[in-house]
N, C-alpha and C positions, 0 to 999 in steps of 0.2 A: 603444484598450484601456480596459476599465472601471477605475474607481478601486480601488486595492488596499485603502485604508482608508476605510470608511464609519463614522464615529464614532457616528452615530445608531443604525445597525443593531447595532454592537458593544455599545452600552449596553443594547440590548434583551435581550441574553443575561444576564438577571438572575441565573440560577442559577450563572453562572461568574464567579468573582472574578478580579480582575487578578492576574497572577502574573509570576514570572520567566519569560523566554522559554523555552518548551519545545523540546526537540530534535525532529528529524524523522527517521523511519526509512524505509528501503527494505529490505524483507525478501524474499529469495529463498525462496519457500515450498516449491517442489518437490512431491514426492509427498505425498498426504494422510497416508500412513503415518508421516511424520515427526512427526505430532502425538502418536503413541503409542509410537513406537520409541525405544529407548534408544540414541540416536546423537548425533553431534557437533552436529547442527543443533538438535535439541530441547534439548540441554544448553546451547547458546549462547543460546537464547531464554530459558531459565530464568535463566541468569546475567545476561542483560540486564534482565530484569524485576526482579531483586534490586537493580539499581542505582537504580531509581526509588524515591524516598523516602530514599535515602542520598546517593549522589553527584549524582543528578539529582532535580528536584522530582517528586512523585507527580502523575500526570495527574488532572484533574477530569473529563475527557471524552476519549474516543478517537474520532477520525475516521479510518476505514479505507477505502482505495480498493483494492478487490480486482479481480484479473483476471477474476473469475467473475460479475460483474454488469454485463451489457451491455444498454443500453436505447436507446430513441429519446428523445433529449433527456437531460438530467441529472436524477437523482432522489436524494433522501435518504430513508433509513428514518426514519419519523416515529412509529413505534409505541413504547409504553412497555415492551413485553415482546417484543423481537424473537425469533423462533424460530431454532433451530439447523438449518441446511439441510445435508443430506448429498447434495451435488450431484456424485455420482460413482457408479461401479459396479464390481463385480468385486473388492471388497476384503472382508476378514474382518468378521464381525458385530461384533467389538469396536469397529471404527471407526464403524460405523453407530450403535452404542450411545452414542457420545460426545455430550454435551450441554454447551453453554456458555450458562448462563442469565443472562448480563449484562443489566442493564436498558438500555432506551433512554432518550431524553430528548426528549420531544415539544416542549417549549418551546424548547430549544436548537436543535432541528432547524428549527423555524419561523423562529427568528431568523437562523440561518445561511442559510436559503433566501433571505432578503431581503438578506443581506450579500453573497452570492456570486451573480452573475447570469450566466446562460448567453447572454443577449442583453441589449441595453441596457435593455429594459423588462420582461424576463422573469425572475422568480425561479426558483430550482431547484424542481422538483416535489417533492411529499411523498408517499411511499408509506406508507400507514397500515396495510396488512394483507397485501400479497402477498409481499414478500421477507422478509428477516431477516438472519442472519449466515451467510454461506456459508463453505466450508472455507478459502478464501483469507484469511478473517478469523479464524475461531475456531481453526484449526490452529496459528496462531502466537501468538494472544493467550492461549489456554488455558495453554500452558507459561509464558508471561510473567507473567500475572496469574491464577493458578489459582482465586482466590476469586471471580472474576467479579463483583466489587463496584464496578467502574468503568463508568459508562454508555458504551455503544458506539453510534455511528451509522455506517452505511455510505453512501458516495457512489458512485453508479453512473457508468458511462462510456458516452458516445454513440460507439459504434464507427464510425459513419458520418462522424465529424468528423475533420479533418486533425490531425496531431500538434501543430501550432502552436496550435490551438484548445484542446486539452487543457492545454498548458503555460500558455496565457494564463489559463484558468480557475483553474489551480493557483496562479498568482501572487496571486489574491485570497484564498487561504487563509492567507497569512502572518500576517495580523492576529490570527487565532485563537490563534496560539501564545502571545500575551501574555495569554490568558484561560485558561491551564491545559489547552489542547487539544493532545494528542499526535496528530500526523498520521503515519499509517502507510500507505505504499504496499506492496502485497503482490503480487508477480508473479515474474518471472525475467528476467534480462538476456539469456539464451539459453534458448529453449524450443522444442524440436522433438521431439515425442513419436514421430513416425514413424521417427526415426533412433536411438531409444534402444537401448542395448546393455545388457541386464540382466547384472549381475555386474561391470560395469566399475567400477574403483576411482575414488575421488575425484580422482586425479591423471591419469586417462585422459580424453581428449576429442578430438573431431575437430579437424582443423586449422582449419576454418572457424569452429567454435565458439570455439576459443581466440582466433582473430583478432578476432572480433566482441567477445568479452568483454574482451579487452585494449584494444581501441580505445575502447569505451565507458568502461571503467575509467580510461583515460587522460584522457578528457574530465572525468570526475568529479574525479580527482586535481588536474587543472590548474584546476579551477573554471570550466571552459568549459561551463557548464550549458546555455546556449542551443543549443550544437551538438547536444545530445541530440535535439532536434526533427528533425534532418536525417538520422536513422539510415537512412532508406530510400535515401539517396544513396550508401550504401556498396555498393549493387548486389547482386550474387549472394550475397555473404557474408551480407548482411542477410536475403535471402530464405531462405537455409538456416537462419539463426539463428531466424527467425520466419516460418514459412509463413503464419501469421496472427499479428498483433502485439498481441493483447489482454494478453499477459503482459509486454510491454514498457511499455505505456502507464502502469501505476502508477508507474514510475520517473519519468515526466514530472511526476506530481503531487507526488512527494517533492521532486524537484529544483526545481520551480516555487515551492515554499513556503519556500525558503531563500535566503539571501544568498550569492553566489558566494565571498565572503571568509570565510564561516564555516568553522571547523575541521571536517574530515570524516575518518572512519576506516572502513576495510573490515573485514569479518569473513566467515567461511564462504566463502573465495575458492576453492572447488573445484567439482566437477561431480557430478551424479547421472546415471548411465547414459550418460555421454559427451556428452550433448546438452542437458543442463539445467544452466545456471549457477546456483549457489547464492550467488553474490557478493551480499553485503548491505552496507549503508552506514548510518552514523549521523552526522548533522550536529548541531553544537551541544554 
């Protein structure tokens, strides 16, 4: 495993001051419509954002790992002005009109690329113009930080890699928390769009969805974070919860960046459409 703390690389993040350790978030983002709807999820993100600068330190930088940026190898957005990406279809124009003009931070992205290695001698790639902030990022950050005045960097995920590799890479992110970096994993603990039931209440869910959500929630409550890597060993219930598992992987990045003994609390512990778990967690 690569070193978690590379002091030289950390010191190169000149734009980021040493800070109290930042919390880590895993946010179930669900439907893109949550970004504009007056519902419990959007209100919870607004309330959470209000805690930064009062109960919790205000971030100097946000590093977001979204379910919606899958690449060959791992990449960071390195541009100074990341564009707002509307990576969905079939929604009202109001959603496509949404913009989140948060700045990037090229210098910080370059330093992080050398701090976090995808292989022993390979830094993370830097994307200077192709990606930006997809809806897994801006749909939750816009309610939390509506002024869009905190720099945001996205980290992609190499979907071809085993869950253990994602978790190992995430362990290297922990040192960033002492430099004012808020790490946000944005996905869903259960995500099966094929089985969605429109109109289902937040308390309604399939048995397999409840079982998977409660099993993973149990690991999180127990601090058994390493067990999260082995979700595919849960068999058929895991296959139903995640026909493809890109929405689960951001949980590994959040959990990998924390200490198992850190305090954790859940919120939004219900479902959308019976097959999307909105369970979210905050550590620290």
